[in-house]
N, C-alpha and C positions, 0 to 999 in steps of 0.2 A: 808600837804596831797600832796606826786608824784607818777608820773608815770613816770615808764619807757616804752618811744617809741623811739625806734632804735637809742639805746645810750641817748636820750637824755632827758632830767628829767622835766619830763612838772609838772610847780607848781599849782594846780587844789584849792587853798588857795584863789583867786583871780577864781570867775568863767570864764569861754572858753567856747566859741560856733562853733560848732558842723555844717555843715552845707550838709544841702542834698540834693546828685544828686544820682535818679533813672536812669540807662538806663535801660525802661521795658519802655512796650507800651500800657500799661496796670492801673498806676503809681494812686492815687483816687486823689491824685494832680500833678501834672508834668509827668503823662506815657505821654510816645512821642515824649515830648517836645529837647529829650536830642541826634539825633539820628543818627548826626551826628559827627563828629575829629572836625568840626570848629563848631561845638553849645556845645558839651560838656571841653576844653578849656577853654570857652569868658566863661561861666559860672564859672565854677572854680576860674579862673584868677579874674572875678569880690569874687567868697567869700570871697579869700584869702587876694584881699585887703581887704577886705569891715569889713577883721577883722575875719575872722576862721580861727582858731587854727589845727582845725582840717576838713577833707573832707569825707559821708559817704555815702559808693558809693554800691547801691542793686542796685540786676539783675533782684530780684524775688521780687515778690508784697506780698504784706503780708498783703494787705486790707482784710474785713467782704467775704467774700466769691468767693477770688481771688483763678481762676484758678491755675492748678496749672503746673509748669514749671519743665521737669527734669532736674537730677541733669548736664550734657552732656552740655544740652543747658543755664542753665547758666554758666558755665567754660565762653563756646564758648564768651555769651556777660560781660561778665563781666572783665575778663581777658589782651583782648588784653587793655581795657581804661584803666585799673589796668595801665600798663606796656608808651601810652597812654600819661598820665598823666602826670606821673612821670617822661618823661621822657622832660616834657616842667617846669613843675614846681617838679625837683629831691629832694631839700626839704619835699617836700607837705608831713605833717600826712593824712593816705589811711586808714581813718574804713573801716572794709568792710562789707555789711549786708548778712548779713546764716545765717543757720540755718545746712545746707551741712560739715564735717568737709575729703574732700576733696577738696572742696569753697575754704575751710578758709588756706587750705597750700599750695595751689599752687599760691595762692594772696600774701599772706606772703612768699614763697621763689620770686614772682616777687615786691616781696619789700615792701608790703601792711606791716602797725604797729602796726594791735587793728583791733578785731575780736567783730564783736554786735549779738545777735544769739537771738533770737525773741520766744528762745526753751528753753537758761535756759540749751542743751545741752540733752532734752528731744526726740528729734525728730533723733539725730547721737549722740548712746553713746561711740562712737571716738570724737563725738566734745574734752573733753578734755586733750585728746591725746596729739589732736594736742597742743594744746590751752599752756599745760604741757612740748613740744618738743621745741615747738619756744621761750619760755617764753615770750612771746607779752602781753599788757593788753588787758582784756576780757570786755566784757560787758555782763553781766546776766539777762535779763528781766522777768519778769513772764510774765506768758502766760495755759492758759490751751487750751490743741487739737492741733491740726493745724487752720495756715485763715482758712480754710474751714469748720471747725468745730465749733471756741471758743465763735461764740457769743452762743453755747446754753448750756454753759456751764457756769454758770454765776449765779451759786445756792450755799454761800455761810455762811457761818452760824454770821460774820468774819471776811468781809475780808480783812482789817488788819491786826489783826491778824492771819490772814491763811498763808498771805505775809510776812508779815513776818518768822516762821517759816519754812515756801518754800526760801525763800531766809541761814538762818542758816542753811538746808543741805546739801546749792549745795556747798555753801562756803565753806565749813568745807566739807565738798568731794571732792574744787575745792581748796582750800591748803593739803588736803593725796596727793596730785600726786603735789607738787610744786609749783603748782598759780600763780604768784603773783599779780598784779595788776586785783582787781576785780576789779567792777562800777555796781551798781545794776539800775534799770529800772524799776523804779512798771509796764512801759505797756499801760496809759492812751493807752482804746478804745480797748485793748487786751484784754478779756474775762474779762466785767466789761460793761454794761448798763451806757444808761447815767447819773444815779445816784450813781452810786455807783464807776461811777469815781471821780465825784466832791468829795464823799465820802471823798475817800482817794487821794487825794490833802491837800483841808481837815486837815488830818493827816497826811503827809508829813515828820511834819520834824522827826515822831518815828522812820522812815526806815537809823537817823543818830546815834544810837543807837550796829547798825552794824557794825560804827566808819572804814565807806566805800567812799566814794564819789555815789552822788550821776545821775543821767540825766536826766530831763525833758524830754517828746517828746507830747508835746499840737497840735503842728505847723499845720495848720490847719482844724483842725479833726472834724470830728462829731461828739464831744462831746460840741465844739462853734458853726461850725455855725447850730444844729439843734435845741441846747439851745435859738439859738438867731433870728430864722426860715433866712439863710442867705447860700449862696452859700459858696468851699471854696473862688471863689477867692474874697467875701468881706467879709471873716475871720481871718486876720490878726491883727486886732486893739484889735481882743480876741487871740490871739495865744497872744501879745504881754502884755494881763492884763495877763493869768496865767501864765509865765514868771514871771513877778515881781514874783508875789504873791509866786510862787516856790522857788524862787532866798530867798524871804525870812525866808522860810518854807527851805536851807539851800542845794537845786540844786547847783551842780560846774557844770554842761557841761549844756547848753542848745541844746536842735536837734532839726532845723529850715530850715526851707524852704529859710525865707530870715533876712542872716544876719545880716545885716544893723541896721534890730529893733532894731535887737537879742543883738544888742553890742550896742544901743543907754543904753539897757536896769541894761545891765550890769555897762556901763558907769555910772551911773544917779544912782543907785543901791551901787557899790561903795561910792559913798558921803554920803552914812550916814551906808555904813560898816565899814569903816577904824575910 
């Protein structure tokens, strides 16, 4: 199971880690932390040294009820950072966390390798066309509505069955346009209640039916800290537990704030998975 990133085949038969870098003032965990060139370069360097295969760069917070950010502002935030990172780390594989096709295209033109779309193309009908044009890997997430409305859209008859149908339809659409490398993201915390998140995790191996790599993104989310009555800063241990469970259910990419600890999960999991 491989994906092609800028001509480099990445083997996902061994799970990989994707480090999160948000250049936003309001992201739920690291908002405002990386507001200077020095802070950005230091953090990217640390994540790469700790073993991250990918760096996921976002400039629009998608936390529940996040404030709206214009496309122009998102572009102004993210493109200079793409250039900055690749100037210092030219071999870095950058994933761009955006649902806007113009942001995706601008970042790809400046060297980004992957597009990570929380909306699966639902918030911009031009997104699939951009992915097909540049033939970059595409992370297809499950979500309903927008970041502003998603937590009011949690009514499902059978959540996993409906997600499988959603993914099947979206993958068929993407394939019809010639999109080759698709990664599925169940979207933990997006249009799902606390209990629904754990139901999806419990049945997560069912997504392997689609024969595509699955990304797991739990890092310091409310499904952990609300369940444990703690805060985001105290949620690393819980993140590690859920990362490990997801690996046993077939996750191929762990998207995390804390790369070193996620790499330890992968290393120990591989000792029993071989």
